[in-house]
N, C-alpha and C positions, 0 to 999 in steps of 0.2 A: 801727281796722286799714284802712289804704289797700286800696281795690278794684281788682284787677288786671284789666285787660280780658281777656275769652276769647281775644280775638284782634284786634290792633289792624288796622285796614285803611287801604289807600290811599284817599285822598280823592276819587279818580277812577274809582274801580272797579277792574277788572283788566286795564286798558289799560297799564300799566307792568309791565315783568318785573322780578321781585325776584331778587336774589343773596343766597345764604343767607350769614350772619355766620360761621358756624362755631362760635359760642357756643352751647351748650345752654341754652335758655330765653330767649334774647333775641330771636329772629326773632318770636315771638308778640308781642312788645311793640312791634314796628316794622313792623307789616303784611305780615309773612313774611320780611323780609329788606331788605337795602339795594337801593335803586334803581339801575338800571343808568344809567351816565352822570353819577352824582352824585358830591360829594366831601363827605366827612365827618370832622369834627374830633374826635379822641380826646383828651380834656385831663384832666388831674388833677396832682396832687403827686408827689414823688419816692416811689416804691415803690407805686404805685397799680395797676401792671400793664398800662401803656400798651403798652410794646413787645411783652408776651406776648399782649395783645389783638390786635395787629397781625400776628403770627406766627401765631397761631391761625387767623385770617381767611385768610391767604396759603396755610396747610397744607389748609385745608378747599378752597380752589380747586384746589390741586395733585392733591387726591384725585379731583377731578371732571374731570380732564384738561386744566385750563386752564393757560395761561402767566402766571407772575406775576412781579413785578419789587418789590425792597425797596431804595430809594435811603436810604442811610443816611447823615447828616450828623454822627454821634457815633460809634457802634461800628463796630469794624472786621468784616468779612466772618466771619472765623473765629469772634470772640466770638458773632455771632449764631448760627451754626452750633453752636457748643458749647452755648449756652443752649438751643436747641431740642431738642438731643439729650436733655436732661434730662425732657421729656415724650415721648419716643418719635419725634419728628419728624425724619426722616431728609432734610435739606434737600440735603445733599451729593448725593445720589442724583438728584435731580430737576436740581441743576446740572449734573451730569455729562449729563444727558438734554436739556439745554438748554430745559428747561420753566420753571427758576427762574433768576432773576438777581439777585445781591445786588451793588448798585452803590454804591460809597463815594464820596462826593465831600468832597474837603477844604473845609472851612468856610472858608478863606483862599484859595480857588481856584476859587470858583463863582461868578465874576462873570456867566456866562451860563448859570446853573443851569436856568433855564425852556426854553432851547431843547436843551439835554443831555436833560433828561427827556422832552421830547416827543419828539425824535428816536430815543431809546431805546425807547419804547413802539411807535412805530410800526414802528421795525426788527423788533421781536419779537413783535408782534401780541399782548401781553399784554391781559388783560382784568381783572387785579386788581393794584392799585399801591399801595404804602405809601412815605410820605414822613416820616421820622423823625429829626429833629424840628426843628420851625421855630422853636424857641426858641434854636437856635444861631445864628440871623440876627443877634442882639444882639450877638455877638463880633466880626462881620464890618462891620457899618455903623454908622459914629458918628452919623450924621445920623438922626433918627425920621423924617424925610421919607423919606429914601432907604430905610430899612428897610421901611417900610410900601409903598413903591413896589414893592420887591423881592418882597415876600409877595403883593401883588394880582397881579404879572406872573406868578409862579408857579402861583398858583390859577387864573387865567386860561387859562394855557398846559395845565393839567391839565384843565379843563373842555373843551377843543378835541378831548381824545383819545378820549373815548368810553368810557372805563374807569369801574369803581367804585375810587375812590380813598380811603384812609385816611391822614389827616395826624395827627400828634401834637404837641401842645404842653404843657410843663411850667409850672405856675404855681406861685407861691409859697405855702406854708403859710398857712391862713386870709385867703387872698386871695377877693375875691367876683367878681374878674374871670374870664372863660371861657378866656383865653389869655395869654401873656406880654405882648402887644403890643396886644391889643384890635383885631386887624384879621379874623383869621381867622374868628372866629364870625358877622360879618356878611356874610361872602362865601360861605361853606360852604353846603351843603344841609342839613347835620345836625350836631348837637353831642351826644357823649356825654361825661358827665362821670364819673369814675372817682374815689372817695374812699377814703382810709385813716385809720383811727382806732385808735391804740394806746395802752391805758392800762394801765401795770405789764406783767404778762405776757398780758393779753387784747387782742387785736386784731382787727379786723373790716375787710372792704371792702365798698364800696357801689358802685352805677351808677345812674345817672340819665340819661333821655334829656331833654336841654333842648329840643333843637330838631330837627324832621324835616319837611321839605317835603313836601307832598302826602301827608301820612300821619296818620291819628289813632292816635297812639303812646302808651304808658302814660306817666305824669306822676308816679309817685311815686317814691321811692328803694328801690331792690331790692338784696337781698344779694347779694354777689358771691364766690363760692368758688374757692378754687383746690386742685387736686389733682394728681394725676401724670399726668392727661389734660389739664389745662389748666383755663381758666377755665369757670364756669358761672355762669349766674343763677338763683338759688335764690327760695323763698318771699318774698313782700313784706316789707318792712322796716318797721315803723311808726316814725315819727319824732315 
């Protein structure tokens, strides 16, 4: 049975401020939460809970009085709002208060996405940001070199904002890669992998922290449950 650390700790003591993930059971695996000013990749196959993970992270910030931004490159704002309502998260209320912004960027009109993202964060003073999903870049850039450059520039721009950022990337089933294009995982500060296993009528989800700079984090695969309240990390899962 894998051993779960009682509480993962930052490698440099308590000098770095932590931001709660909003996912019950996760913070104790990552030193108390995400580090301020860092970028994290939430990756996995279809249906593993990446968007839900990000929405729960933003909802947690809204409950703490923070300003949050969701940059969507795929789903329309109304779809994100409706999906969140299933878990009792009233995003519209915070949109009306100008505490929450859902910014939809048409993938075929995002030539200067990096500047757009940086400027919006500066204007609003947002402290939590989600970019969902970098996989869409493959529809826009024909040359791999252009695609990689655009991804690198986006991540570099986000790093300069001083916010906590979650980026999502969808990976193909049975792929051993951590992102669709093999760029994000090397540039971001942390990588969380979500997995889904369905056999007949039985299905299960799991979470693994593959990378977390400046943090002694849990390294096993942990059960990830979904209830009416959202995601939660359960007891360890032996593999």
